[in-house]
C-alpha positions as CSV (number, residue, x, y, z in Angstrom):
1,M,101.2,103.4,90.0
2,L,97.5,103.5,88.9
3,Y,97.2,105.4,85.6
4,L,93.6,106.4,84.6
5,H,93.1,108.0,81.2
6,S,90.0,110.0,82.0
7,L,87.5,111.0,84.7
8,S,85.2,108.2,83.5
9,D,88.0,105.7,84.0
10,A,88.5,107.0,87.5
11,E,84.7,106.9,88.5
12,E,84.9,103.7,90.5
13,V,88.0,104.9,92.3
14,F,86.3,108.2,93.3
15,K,83.3,106.3,94.5
16,A,85.5,103.9,96.6
17,L,87.2,106.9,98.2
18,S,84.0,108.9,98.8
19,T,83.6,108.1,102.5
20,P,85.7,109.1,105.5
21,V,85.9,105.5,106.7
22,R,87.4,104.2,103.4
23,L,89.9,107.1,103.3
24,R,91.0,106.3,106.8
25,I,91.4,102.6,105.8
26,M,93.7,103.6,103.0
27,E,95.7,105.8,105.4
28,M,96.0,103.0,107.9
29,I,97.2,100.4,105.5
30,Y,99.9,102.7,104.1
31,E,101.1,103.3,107.6
32,D,101.1,99.6,108.4
33,E,101.0,96.9,105.7
34,N,100.3,94.1,108.1
35,L,96.8,95.1,109.2
36,S,94.1,92.5,109.0
37,M,90.4,93.0,108.5
38,N,89.9,92.4,112.2
39,D,92.6,94.9,113.1
40,L,90.8,97.5,110.9
41,A,87.4,96.8,112.5
42,E,88.8,97.1,116.0
43,R,90.7,100.3,115.4
44,L,87.8,102.0,113.6
45,D,85.2,100.6,116.0
46,V,83.0,99.1,113.3
47,T,81.6,95.6,112.8
48,N,83.4,93.0,110.7
49,S,80.6,93.0,108.2
50,A,81.0,96.8,107.7
51,I,84.8,96.5,107.2
52,S,84.2,93.7,104.7
53,M,81.9,95.9,102.7
54,H,84.3,98.9,102.8
55,V,87.3,96.8,101.9
56,G,85.4,95.1,99.1
57,K,84.6,98.4,97.5
58,L,88.3,99.4,97.7
59,E,89.3,96.0,96.2
60,A,86.8,96.3,93.4
61,A,88.3,99.7,92.5
62,G,91.8,98.2,92.3
63,L,93.1,100.1,95.3
64,V,93.8,97.2,97.7
65,S,94.5,93.5,97.6
66,I,93.6,90.9,100.2
67,Q,96.0,88.2,101.3
68,T,94.8,85.2,103.4
69,T,97.3,83.9,105.9
70,S,97.4,81.9,109.2
71,G,97.4,83.8,112.5
72,K,97.2,83.2,116.2
73,R,93.4,83.1,116.1
74,G,93.1,81.1,112.8
75,V,92.9,82.5,109.3
76,M,93.6,86.2,108.9
77,K,92.8,88.4,105.9
78,L,95.6,91.1,105.5
79,V,94.7,94.2,103.5
80,H,97.5,95.7,101.4
81,P,97.7,98.8,99.3
82,V,98.1,98.1,95.5
83,C,99.8,101.3,94.3
84,D,101.7,104.2,95.9
85,R,100.4,106.9,93.6
86,M,97.6,107.6,91.1
87,I,97.5,109.8,88.0
88,V,94.2,110.8,86.4
89,D,94.1,112.6,83.0
90,L,91.8,115.6,83.5
91,S,92.5,117.2,80.1
92,P,89.6,117.4,77.6
93,K,92.0,115.8,75.1
94,A,92.3,112.7,77.4
95,R,91.3,109.6,75.5
96,S,87.8,108.2,76.2
97,S,87.5,105.0,78.1
98,S,84.8,104.0,75.6
99,R,87.3,103.6,72.8
100,S,87.7,100.2,71.3
101,C,90.4,98.0,72.7
102,Y,91.8,94.5,72.5
103,N,93.1,93.2,75.9
104,D,95.4,90.2,76.5
105,S,97.2,88.7,79.4
106,I,100.5,87.0,78.7
107,A,102.0,84.7,81.3
108,V,105.7,85.5,81.9
109,G,106.8,82.0,80.7
110,Y,105.2,82.4,77.3
111,F,108.3,84.1,75.8
112,S,109.2,83.4,72.2
113,A,113.0,83.9,72.5
114,A,115.4,84.2,75.3
115,D,119.1,85.3,75.5
116,V,119.8,84.5,79.1
117,H,122.9,84.8,81.3
118,P,123.3,84.2,85.1
119,T,122.1,85.0,87.6
120,C,118.9,83.5,86.1
121,G,116.0,81.3,86.7
122,L,112.3,80.6,86.6
123,A,109.7,79.4,89.1
124,T,106.1,78.4,89.3
125,T,104.0,79.0,92.4
126,E,105.0,75.5,93.5
127,Y,108.7,75.0,92.7
128,I,111.8,76.4,91.1
129,I,112.2,75.1,87.5
130,G,115.4,73.1,87.1
131,D,118.6,74.5,88.5
132,L,119.3,78.1,89.5
133,D,121.7,80.0,87.2
134,N,121.3,77.5,84.4
135,P,120.2,79.2,81.1
136,K,119.0,75.9,79.5
137,V,116.0,75.7,81.9
138,F,114.5,78.5,79.8
139,S,113.9,75.9,77.2
140,Y,112.1,73.4,79.5
141,P,108.4,73.0,78.8
142,E,107.6,73.8,82.4
143,R,108.5,77.4,81.6
144,F,104.9,77.9,80.4
145,K,103.8,77.5,84.1
146,A,106.3,80.1,85.4
147,G,105.1,83.0,87.5
148,I,108.5,84.7,87.8
149,L,111.7,84.8,85.7
150,W,115.0,86.6,86.2
151,I,118.2,87.2,84.2
152,G,121.5,88.8,84.9
153,Y,121.8,90.3,81.4
154,G,120.5,89.5,78.0
155,S,116.9,89.7,76.7
156,I,113.5,88.2,76.8
157,T,111.1,88.4,73.8
158,Y,107.3,88.0,73.7
159,N,105.3,87.5,70.5
160,L,102.2,89.6,71.5
161,P,98.8,88.9,69.9
162,N,97.8,91.3,67.1
163,R,94.0,91.1,67.0
164,L,93.6,94.0,64.6
165,R,91.3,93.2,61.6
166,A,91.5,94.6,58.1
167,G,90.7,98.3,58.2
168,Q,91.3,98.8,61.9
169,K,94.0,101.2,62.9
170,A,95.9,101.0,66.2
171,T,95.8,104.3,68.1
172,E,97.7,103.3,71.3
173,I,99.5,100.3,72.8
174,Q,99.7,99.9,76.6
175,I,101.9,97.2,78.1
176,S,101.7,96.8,81.9
177,L,104.0,94.5,84.0
178,E,105.6,94.2,87.4
179,I,109.3,94.5,87.0
180,S,112.6,95.0,88.9
181,S,116.4,94.6,88.6
182,E,118.1,91.3,89.4
183,C,121.1,90.8,91.5
184,P,122.5,87.8,93.4
185,E,120.1,87.5,96.4
186,F,118.6,91.1,96.5
187,N,119.7,94.7,96.7
188,E,117.3,97.6,97.2
189,D,119.8,100.0,95.5
190,Y,120.8,98.2,92.4
191,P,120.0,100.2,89.2
192,S,119.5,98.5,85.9
193,D,119.1,99.8,82.4
194,I,116.1,98.0,80.9
195,Y,115.6,98.6,77.1
196,F,112.2,98.1,75.4
197,Y,111.8,97.2,71.8
198,I,108.9,96.4,69.5
199,N,109.8,94.6,66.3
200,D,113.4,95.5,67.0
201,I,112.7,99.2,67.1
202,L,114.1,100.7,70.3
203,L,111.3,102.4,72.2
204,G,113.5,103.7,75.0
205,K,115.3,102.9,78.3
206,W,113.9,102.8,81.8
207,I,116.3,102.5,84.8
208,S,115.0,100.1,87.4
209,P,116.0,101.4,90.9
210,G,116.6,98.0,92.5
211,D,116.0,94.4,93.2
212,F,113.5,94.5,96.1
213,G,113.6,91.9,98.9
214,A,113.6,93.6,102.3
215,R,110.1,92.1,102.8
216,H,108.2,89.2,101.4
217,G,106.2,89.8,98.3
218,I,102.5,90.2,99.1
219,L,101.5,87.4,96.7
220,S,104.7,85.4,96.6
221,P,104.3,81.8,97.9
222,A,105.1,81.1,101.5
223,W,107.9,78.7,100.5
224,W,109.6,81.3,98.3
225,P,113.1,81.9,99.7
226,E,113.5,85.2,101.5
227,L,116.9,85.9,99.8
228,L,115.4,85.9,96.3
229,N,113.5,88.5,94.4
230,Q,110.3,89.4,96.3
231,Y,108.5,92.1,94.4
232,G,108.8,94.8,91.7
233,L,107.3,98.0,90.5
234,L,104.1,98.0,88.4
235,K,105.1,99.9,85.2
236,T,103.0,100.8,82.1
237,L,104.7,101.3,78.7
238,V,102.5,103.5,76.5
239,I,103.1,104.1,72.8
240,N,100.8,106.5,70.9
241,D,100.9,109.2,68.3
242,E,102.8,111.5,70.7
243,G,105.7,109.2,71.5
244,T,106.6,106.5,74.0
245,F,106.0,107.0,77.7
246,M,106.5,105.2,81.0
247,D,103.4,105.4,83.1
248,G,101.8,107.7,80.6
249,T,103.8,110.8,81.8
250,Y,107.6,110.2,81.6
251,K,108.6,110.3,77.9
252,L,111.1,107.7,77.0
253,S,111.5,108.6,73.3
254,D,109.8,110.2,70.3
255,V,109.0,106.8,68.7
256,T,105.3,106.8,67.8
257,L,102.9,104.2,66.6
258,Q,103.4,105.5,63.1
259,D,107.1,104.7,63.4
260,L,106.1,101.0,64.1
261,R,104.0,100.8,60.9
262,L,101.6,98.3,62.4
263,D,98.7,96.9,60.5
264,Y,96.5,93.8,60.9
265,N,99.2,91.6,59.3
266,S,102.1,92.8,61.4
267,S,103.9,90.7,64.0
268,L,104.2,92.3,67.4
269,D,107.3,91.3,69.2
270,L,108.1,92.9,72.5
271,K,111.7,92.6,73.7
272,L,113.0,93.6,77.1
273,A,116.8,93.7,77.2
274,V,119.7,94.5,79.6
275,P,122.9,94.6,77.5
276,K,126.1,93.4,79.1
277,D,127.9,96.7,78.2
278,T,125.2,99.1,79.4
279,A,126.1,101.6,82.1
280,N,123.9,99.9,84.7
281,C,123.9,96.2,83.9
282,G,121.7,95.2,86.8
283,G,119.6,92.5,85.3
284,L,115.8,92.0,84.9
285,T,113.1,90.3,86.9
286,I,109.5,89.9,85.6
287,F,106.7,89.0,88.1
288,G,103.5,87.3,87.0
289,E,100.4,85.9,88.7
290,G,101.2,84.4,92.1
291,F,104.4,86.4,92.7
292,G,105.3,89.9,93.8
293,D,102.8,92.6,94.8
294,Y,100.4,92.7,91.8
295,N,98.5,89.6,90.9
296,Q,98.8,90.0,87.1
297,N,100.6,88.7,84.1
298,I,101.9,91.0,81.3
299,Q,98.8,93.0,80.3
300,V,98.6,94.2,76.7
301,K,96.0,96.7,75.5
302,I,95.7,97.7,71.9
303,Y,93.3,100.6,71.3
304,Y,92.1,101.1,67.8
305,E,89.8,102.9,65.4
306,D,87.4,101.0,63.1
307,P,85.9,103.0,60.2
308,E,83.1,100.5,59.9
309,Q,82.0,101.1,63.5
310,A,81.9,104.8,62.9
311,L,79.3,104.5,60.1
């Protein structure tokens, strides 16, 4: 899901969708996710250079991704949709995109603590790290190169950067990641209760619907086994003065930023947990760059107010 906080945030998306040709491209790639640039040019009866221009604008707006693969006539560029829906805040109270923000990207292997139970594992874009279902591989130094990790139950903790300076006050935290359940092999209908904590304060629970593997992940390496986790859902955890939300709309809890009592000296530990005794103990998979459908690591945004900048 693409979540845009204001009309100004959505400006590039609106521009990208402002022509009938690009709207038709979006319709076509949702109908068939295996269309190449050449396929689109032929079906729309336009030149390859025109298709490249149109797809480039859609890619720049974050609406499509391009995957290069081999085909019958050489290299093909497949065009895939990035998200299945979009939300734009139209309210006058929507937060301005011009507000100050610290932005960090955390690789999935850069966790600070792990309580791991099979099925479990990690992999880089080149190889699986150590043995499958062996929790001790989560202590191997190669973990810092990991682009995917999965656990049957337990927890993974990340020490997030707190770049706030003295006098600055956090107004919202957004944490975006591609995530799914984890079952042996895969199961499209495999719910899992995933709990989110910051500094051991429970923010809420989100139920992942499944461990997706009916098709190969758009970005997953060609060698990646078909029976393993292929892709997840892109979810955004939002904490502000109104509570904690998933994707900015579904309220997980009444926990606010004030409840976290963050200042520039605070640690910022994010824990994702699947307890063994929860109703849906369906594990957890986190996808980073080079795996799944979204080429991103864990994205962390901290919006803040700075009294000195207001002077």
